[in-house]
C-alpha positions as CSV (number, residue, x, y, z in Angstrom):
1,M,-111.0,90.9,-52.1
2,T,-109.8,93.1,-54.8
3,A,-106.6,95.1,-55.5
4,M,-106.8,98.1,-57.7
5,V,-104.1,98.3,-60.2
6,S,-103.2,101.1,-62.6
7,N,-102.3,100.3,-66.1
8,P,-100.9,103.2,-68.2
9,Q,-102.6,101.9,-71.3
10,H,-105.9,101.1,-69.7
11,S,-108.2,102.5,-67.0
12,I,-107.8,101.3,-63.4
13,Q,-108.8,97.6,-63.3
14,S,-109.9,95.5,-60.4
15,I,-108.3,92.2,-60.0
16,K,-109.9,89.8,-57.5
17,S,-107.3,88.0,-55.4
18,A,-109.8,85.1,-54.8
19,N,-110.1,84.6,-58.6
20,L,-106.3,84.6,-58.9
21,V,-106.0,82.0,-56.2
22,G,-108.5,79.9,-58.0
23,I,-106.5,80.2,-61.3
24,L,-103.3,79.2,-59.5
25,K,-105.0,76.2,-58.0
26,A,-106.4,75.2,-61.4
27,I,-103.0,75.5,-63.2
28,V,-100.9,73.6,-60.7
29,P,-103.3,71.8,-58.2
30,R,-100.8,69.5,-56.5
31,S,-98.1,72.1,-56.2
32,F,-100.7,74.6,-54.9
33,E,-101.7,72.2,-52.1
34,K,-98.0,71.6,-51.2
35,T,-97.2,75.3,-51.1
36,F,-100.2,76.3,-49.1
37,D,-100.7,73.1,-47.0
38,G,-102.6,74.0,-43.8
39,I,-103.0,77.7,-44.6
40,P,-106.6,78.9,-44.5
41,L,-108.0,80.1,-47.9
42,E,-108.8,83.5,-46.4
43,A,-105.1,84.0,-45.4
44,I,-103.9,82.9,-48.9
45,N,-106.3,85.4,-50.5
46,Q,-105.1,88.2,-48.2
47,A,-101.4,87.4,-49.0
48,I,-102.1,87.4,-52.7
49,K,-104.0,90.6,-52.4
50,I,-101.0,92.3,-50.7
51,C,-98.5,90.9,-53.2
52,I,-100.3,91.9,-56.4
53,R,-101.0,95.5,-55.2
54,G,-99.7,97.9,-57.7
55,L,-99.2,95.3,-60.5
56,T,-100.8,95.7,-63.9
57,R,-102.9,93.0,-65.5
58,E,-100.1,92.3,-68.0
59,Q,-97.6,91.8,-65.1
60,I,-99.9,89.4,-63.4
61,L,-100.3,87.5,-66.7
62,T,-96.5,87.3,-66.9
63,G,-96.5,85.7,-63.4
64,L,-99.2,83.2,-64.4
65,N,-97.3,82.3,-67.6
66,T,-94.3,81.5,-65.4
67,V,-96.5,79.3,-63.2
68,R,-97.8,77.5,-66.3
69,D,-94.3,77.1,-67.8
70,S,-92.7,75.9,-64.5
71,G,-95.5,73.7,-63.3
72,F,-94.8,75.1,-59.8
73,C,-96.9,77.2,-57.5
74,P,-94.8,79.8,-55.8
75,D,-95.5,81.6,-52.5
76,P,-97.2,85.0,-52.9
77,A,-93.9,87.0,-52.6
78,M,-92.2,84.8,-55.3
79,F,-95.3,85.2,-57.5
80,R,-94.9,89.0,-57.3
81,K,-91.2,88.6,-58.4
82,W,-92.3,86.4,-61.3
83,C,-94.9,89.1,-62.3
84,L,-92.1,91.7,-62.3
85,G,-89.9,89.4,-64.5
86,I,-87.5,88.6,-61.6
87,T,-86.4,84.9,-61.6
88,G,-84.4,83.1,-59.0
89,F,-83.7,84.5,-55.6
90,H,-82.1,87.7,-56.6
91,T,-83.9,91.0,-57.1
92,E,-82.7,92.2,-60.5
93,Q,-85.2,92.2,-63.3
94,Q,-84.4,90.0,-66.3
């Protein structure tokens, strides 16, 4: 599965949600298992694909850096917020 994202500084890039899921699992393996316990991998991939749609590579890296720094694996919707620089449970960007 891939999501096409447009980056104003680069051409359109393809980001594979399955690769992103693997990276999340590698960064925070125990937290990943707790977050996605019992959910089929295909469903996780699909949810990530939906939630990264429209994000730039730099935004996704921002989300991954937040995962790294927090040591926590968020659900896909929270990961999108982290990619956009939104922390906590509110919707304002920091």
